[in-house]
C-alpha positions as CSV (number, residue, x, y, z in Angstrom):
1,M,102.1,17.7,40.3
2,R,101.8,19.2,36.8
3,M,100.7,22.8,36.3
4,Y,98.7,24.0,33.3
5,P,100.4,26.4,30.9
6,A,97.8,29.1,31.5
7,I,98.4,29.2,35.2
8,K,102.2,29.4,34.7
9,L,101.6,32.4,32.4
10,N,99.6,34.2,34.9
11,L,102.2,33.8,37.6
12,R,104.9,35.2,35.4
13,V,102.7,38.2,34.6
14,M,102.0,38.9,38.3
15,K,105.7,38.7,39.3
16,R,106.5,41.2,36.6
17,I,103.8,43.6,37.8
18,L,104.9,43.3,41.4
19,K,108.6,44.1,40.4
20,F,107.5,47.0,38.4
21,G,105.3,48.4,41.3
22,L,108.2,48.1,43.7
23,L,110.5,49.9,41.3
24,L,107.9,52.7,41.0
25,V,107.6,53.0,44.8
26,F,111.4,53.1,45.2
27,A,111.7,55.7,42.5
28,A,109.0,57.9,44.1
29,L,110.7,57.6,47.5
30,V,114.1,58.6,46.0
31,I,112.5,61.6,44.3
32,W,110.7,62.7,47.5
33,V,114.0,62.5,49.5
34,F,115.7,64.7,46.9
35,V,112.9,67.2,46.9
36,Y,112.8,67.3,50.7
37,L,116.6,67.8,51.0
38,Y,116.4,70.5,48.3
39,Q,113.7,72.4,50.1
40,K,115.6,72.2,53.4
41,S,118.7,73.5,51.8
42,K,116.9,76.6,50.5
43,T,117.5,79.7,52.8
44,V,114.3,81.7,53.6
45,P,115.1,85.4,53.8
46,T,114.3,87.0,57.2
47,V,112.0,90.0,57.1
48,Y,112.7,92.3,60.1
49,E,110.1,94.5,61.7
50,T,110.8,98.1,62.5
51,E,109.5,100.8,64.8
52,T,110.0,104.6,65.0
53,P,110.7,106.8,68.0
54,V,107.8,108.6,69.6
55,V,107.4,111.6,71.9
56,G,106.3,110.5,75.4
57,D,107.0,110.6,79.1
58,I,109.6,108.6,80.9
59,I,108.9,107.9,84.6
60,K,111.4,106.0,86.7
61,K,109.7,104.7,89.8
62,T,109.6,102.1,92.6
63,V,106.5,100.5,94.1
64,A,105.5,100.6,97.8
65,T,102.6,98.6,99.1
66,G,100.5,99.7,102.1
67,S,97.2,101.1,103.1
68,I,95.4,104.4,103.6
69,V,94.7,105.5,107.1
70,P,93.6,108.8,108.8
71,R,96.4,111.1,109.9
72,K,94.7,111.5,113.3
73,E,92.8,108.5,114.7
74,I,91.6,109.1,118.3
75,A,90.5,106.4,120.8
76,I,87.9,107.8,123.2
77,K,88.1,106.2,126.7
78,P,86.0,106.7,129.8
79,Q,87.1,108.8,132.8
80,E,85.3,106.4,135.2
81,S,84.7,102.7,135.3
82,G,81.2,101.3,135.1
83,I,78.5,99.8,133.0
84,V,77.4,101.3,129.6
85,T,73.8,102.2,129.8
86,H,73.4,104.2,126.5
87,V,75.3,104.4,123.2
88,Y,74.4,107.4,121.1
89,V,76.5,106.9,118.0
90,E,77.4,104.2,115.5
91,A,80.2,103.7,112.9
92,G,79.9,106.1,110.1
93,D,78.3,109.0,112.0
94,L,79.8,112.5,111.7
95,I,80.2,114.1,115.1
96,K,81.7,117.3,116.6
97,Q,83.9,117.9,119.5
98,G,81.8,117.6,122.7
99,D,79.0,115.5,121.2
100,M,77.8,112.6,123.5
101,I,79.0,109.2,122.5
102,A,77.9,107.0,125.5
103,R,76.7,107.1,129.1
104,I,77.9,104.9,131.8
105,Q,76.6,104.0,135.2
106,I,79.3,104.0,137.9
107,I,79.5,100.8,139.9
108,P,81.5,102.0,143.0
109,E,83.8,99.8,145.1
110,M,82.2,99.0,148.5
111,V,85.4,99.9,150.4
112,Q,85.3,103.4,148.8
113,V,81.6,103.8,149.6
114,N,82.1,102.7,153.2
115,E,84.9,105.2,153.7
116,A,82.9,108.0,152.1
117,E,79.9,107.3,154.2
118,S,82.1,107.2,157.4
119,R,83.6,110.5,156.4
120,V,80.1,112.1,155.9
121,N,79.0,110.8,159.4
122,K,82.1,112.3,161.0
123,A,81.7,115.6,159.2
124,R,78.0,115.8,160.2
125,L,78.8,115.2,163.9
126,A,81.6,117.8,163.8
127,F,79.3,120.3,162.1
128,E,76.5,119.8,164.6
129,N,78.9,120.2,167.5
130,A,80.4,123.3,165.9
131,K,76.9,124.7,165.3
132,I,76.0,124.3,169.0
133,A,79.2,126.0,170.1
134,F,78.8,128.8,167.6
135,E,75.2,129.6,168.7
136,R,76.4,129.7,172.4
137,I,79.3,132.0,171.6
138,K,77.0,134.1,169.5
139,D,74.6,134.7,172.4
140,L,77.5,135.6,174.7
141,Y,78.8,138.0,172.1
142,E,75.4,139.7,171.7
143,Q,75.3,140.1,175.4
144,K,78.8,141.6,175.2
145,V,80.3,139.1,177.5
146,I,83.1,138.0,175.2
147,A,85.4,139.8,172.8
148,L,84.9,140.0,169.1
149,S,88.0,137.9,168.4
150,E,86.6,135.0,170.3
151,Y,83.3,135.2,168.4
152,E,85.1,135.4,165.0
153,A,87.3,132.4,165.8
154,E,84.2,130.3,166.7
155,E,82.4,131.5,163.6
156,L,85.4,130.3,161.5
157,K,85.3,126.9,163.0
158,Y,81.6,126.7,162.3
159,N,82.0,127.6,158.6
160,N,84.9,125.2,158.2
161,S,82.8,122.3,159.6
162,R,79.9,123.2,157.3
163,E,82.3,123.1,154.3
164,D,83.8,119.8,155.4
165,L,80.3,118.3,155.6
166,A,79.4,119.6,152.1
167,A,82.7,118.2,150.7
168,A,82.1,114.8,152.3
169,E,78.6,114.6,150.9
170,N,79.8,115.6,147.4
171,H,82.5,113.0,147.6
172,L,80.0,110.3,148.5
173,Q,77.6,111.4,145.7
174,L,80.5,111.5,143.2
175,I,81.5,107.9,144.1
176,L,77.9,106.7,143.8
177,E,76.7,108.7,140.8
178,G,79.7,110.3,139.2
179,V,78.3,113.8,139.5
180,T,77.6,116.3,142.2
181,K,74.9,119.0,142.4
182,S,77.5,121.8,142.2
183,M,78.9,120.4,138.9
184,G,75.7,121.1,137.0
185,S,75.8,119.5,133.5
186,K,79.4,118.4,133.9
187,T,79.7,114.7,134.7
188,N,82.1,111.8,134.2
189,T,79.3,109.4,133.4
190,V,78.7,110.9,129.9
191,I,81.5,110.1,127.4
192,R,82.0,113.0,124.9
193,S,84.1,113.2,121.8
194,T,87.3,115.1,122.2
195,V,87.7,115.8,118.5
196,S,85.4,116.4,115.4
197,G,85.3,113.8,112.7
198,M,83.8,110.4,111.7
199,V,83.1,107.5,114.0
200,L,85.2,104.6,112.6
201,D,84.3,102.0,115.2
202,V,82.2,101.6,118.4
203,P,83.6,98.4,120.0
204,I,81.3,98.4,123.0
205,E,77.6,97.8,123.4
206,E,75.0,98.7,126.0
207,G,75.6,96.5,129.1
208,N,79.3,96.2,128.6
209,S,81.7,96.9,131.5
210,V,84.3,99.6,130.9
211,I,87.4,100.5,132.7
212,K,89.0,103.9,132.9
213,S,92.7,104.5,132.1
214,N,95.1,104.0,135.0
215,T,98.6,103.0,135.8
216,F,98.0,99.3,135.1
217,N,95.4,99.5,132.3
218,D,95.0,101.5,129.1
219,G,91.3,101.6,129.6
220,T,88.4,100.4,127.5
221,T,87.9,102.1,124.1
222,I,84.4,103.5,123.8
223,A,84.8,104.7,120.2
224,I,87.4,105.6,117.5
225,V,87.0,108.9,115.8
226,A,89.1,110.3,112.9
227,D,89.2,113.2,110.5
228,M,88.5,111.5,107.1
229,A,89.4,114.7,105.2
230,E,93.1,114.3,106.0
231,M,94.4,110.9,105.0
232,I,97.9,109.5,104.7
233,F,99.5,106.5,102.8
234,K,101.4,104.2,105.2
235,G,103.5,101.6,103.5
236,K,106.9,99.9,103.4
237,V,109.8,99.8,100.9
238,D,112.7,97.5,100.6
239,E,116.2,98.4,101.8
240,T,117.5,98.4,98.2
241,E,115.2,101.3,97.3
242,V,115.0,103.4,100.5
243,G,118.4,105.1,99.7
244,K,116.8,106.6,96.6
245,L,114.0,108.2,98.5
246,K,113.8,111.7,100.1
247,E,111.0,113.7,101.7
248,G,108.8,115.6,99.3
249,M,108.9,113.0,96.5
250,H,105.8,112.7,94.4
251,L,103.8,109.4,94.7
252,L,101.2,108.1,92.2
253,M,98.9,106.1,94.4
254,T,96.3,103.5,93.2
255,V,93.6,102.1,95.5
256,G,92.5,98.5,95.0
257,A,88.9,99.4,95.6
258,I,88.9,102.4,93.3
259,E,90.7,101.2,90.2
260,S,89.7,104.0,87.9
261,E,91.4,106.8,90.0
262,V,95.0,107.7,90.5
263,F,95.7,109.9,93.6
264,D,98.7,112.2,94.2
265,A,100.6,111.9,97.4
266,F,103.8,113.5,98.7
267,L,106.4,111.6,100.8
268,E,106.7,113.2,104.3
269,Y,108.3,110.5,106.5
270,I,110.9,107.8,106.0
271,S,111.6,105.5,109.0
272,P,115.2,105.7,110.2
273,K,115.0,102.0,111.3
274,G,114.1,99.0,109.3
275,V,112.2,95.9,110.3
276,E,112.8,92.4,109.1
277,E,109.9,90.8,107.2
278,G,110.2,87.6,105.3
279,G,114.0,87.7,105.3
280,A,114.1,91.3,103.9
281,I,114.5,94.6,105.7
282,Q,111.6,96.9,105.2
283,F,111.4,100.6,106.0
284,E,108.1,102.3,106.8
285,I,107.1,105.4,104.8
286,K,104.3,107.9,105.2
287,A,102.9,110.2,102.5
288,A,100.2,112.9,102.6
289,V,97.4,112.0,100.2
290,K,95.8,114.7,98.1
291,L,92.2,113.8,97.9
292,I,90.0,114.6,94.9
293,D,87.1,116.9,95.6
294,N,84.0,115.0,97.0
295,Q,86.0,111.8,96.9
296,F,85.5,109.6,100.0
297,I,88.2,107.0,100.8
298,R,87.5,104.5,103.6
299,A,90.2,103.9,106.2
300,G,92.2,100.8,105.7
301,Y,91.9,100.6,101.9
302,S,94.9,98.7,100.5
303,A,97.0,100.8,98.1
304,N,100.1,100.7,95.9
305,A,102.2,103.8,95.6
306,D,104.5,104.4,92.6
307,I,107.3,106.5,94.0
308,V,108.6,108.8,91.2
309,L,112.4,108.7,91.5
310,D,113.0,110.7,88.3
311,R,111.0,111.7,85.2
312,R,111.3,113.3,81.7
313,D,108.2,114.8,80.1
314,S,107.6,115.1,76.3
315,V,110.9,113.6,75.2
316,L,111.9,111.4,72.3
317,T,111.6,107.7,73.4
318,I,112.0,104.3,72.0
319,N,111.7,100.7,73.2
320,E,114.8,99.4,74.9
321,R,114.6,96.1,72.9
322,V,116.0,97.9,69.8
323,L,119.2,98.9,71.5
324,Q,122.4,97.0,70.9
325,F,125.6,97.2,72.8
326,E,129.3,96.8,71.9
327,G,131.6,97.5,74.8
328,D,130.7,101.0,76.1
329,S,128.9,102.0,72.8
330,T,125.2,101.9,72.3
331,F,123.8,101.8,68.7
332,V,120.7,100.9,66.7
333,E,120.2,99.6,63.2
334,V,118.4,102.2,61.0
335,E,116.7,101.2,57.8
336,T,118.2,103.0,54.8
337,A,116.4,101.0,52.1
338,P,113.8,98.2,52.3
339,Q,115.2,95.6,54.6
340,V,118.7,97.3,54.4
341,F,120.0,98.5,57.7
342,E,123.1,100.4,58.9
343,K,124.4,100.8,62.4
344,R,124.0,104.2,64.0
345,P,125.3,105.2,67.5
346,V,122.8,106.8,69.8
347,K,123.0,108.6,73.2
348,T,120.3,107.6,75.7
349,G,119.1,109.1,78.9
350,L,116.5,108.0,81.6
351,S,115.0,104.6,81.3
352,D,111.9,103.1,83.0
353,G,112.9,99.5,82.1
354,I,110.7,99.4,79.0
355,K,111.2,102.8,77.2
356,V,114.4,104.8,77.1
357,E,115.0,108.5,76.5
358,L,116.8,109.4,73.2
359,I,119.1,112.3,73.6
360,E,120.7,112.2,70.1
361,G,121.2,110.0,67.1
362,L,117.6,109.4,65.9
363,G,114.6,111.4,64.7
364,L,110.9,110.8,64.5
365,E,111.1,109.7,60.9
366,D,113.8,107.0,61.4
367,K,112.8,103.3,61.2
368,V,114.7,101.2,63.7
369,K,115.2,97.5,63.2
370,I,113.7,95.2,65.9
371,P,116.3,92.5,66.5
372,T,115.0,88.9,66.5
373,I,115.5,86.8,69.7
């Protein structure tokens, strides 16, 4: 098959253009590689940041978690078993010592009632018999038939039998009602507060059965009363920290429900025995909380206490990240000219893990290099 001359010419031109284009692409690729390698080989100078020492407070502390509870929390229990008929207080009420909390109706045991009734009947029979005998002796004495000693002996028997009857009747009334006529306003059926304070809880309601404290039972709690003006922090610390604590240490306490306030507390008790919790030994601590005026803290609030192990106030400080170490020496790099630094030894003191106290070696005007990580 024969090709025309014009077509052959066009094919040759296209081949030349294609070769020229490929050469241009290859040359551009080579130039880009050289430029890339040149830029990678260039070293970018590092610009270090600096910081200066400042005057501040260093507080070394450990944290204890716990809660705030009243120092004295009293459980009020009944003196007799029975059914609650009235409840006079509710949680949150302020009461004084002797105020009524509840009233109970005594439900006596039938065996005790039967014995008491039998005792009354016997005492009444004895009294009636003694009365008859005394009246007979009295007539004989008035007629001067018998001596005074016999009359007095019979009178004593009569008075004793009358007292026995009264005692038996009071005993029966006490079993049935919890009170006697001779007791006046005193009664075991009215439960009164033994302390002044705030009612924290009333776990019973009208109609509940309650049991008095005895050898086999702690008794039913009628109410829990506490003095909310005297609170303590009760928490736990790890065994690794308890050796650093001592009574009288200052605590900075924060309450989860009152985030804006920081309360002062002072350590007053460290448990001599640890308890294992979660594989670690924990020791209980207690600290007296210094309440802010007119500040009310509810019992049971969770709290964290920062226990101040040591502190330095208004001292020269700097961030620990600028310190460098060589053997036993501590030094920093101080800027002597823009981005020019020299090593300078320093002496440090107390550290809180972030800031460290500077004892000597730096001043407020020195700019210290911040090492890059």
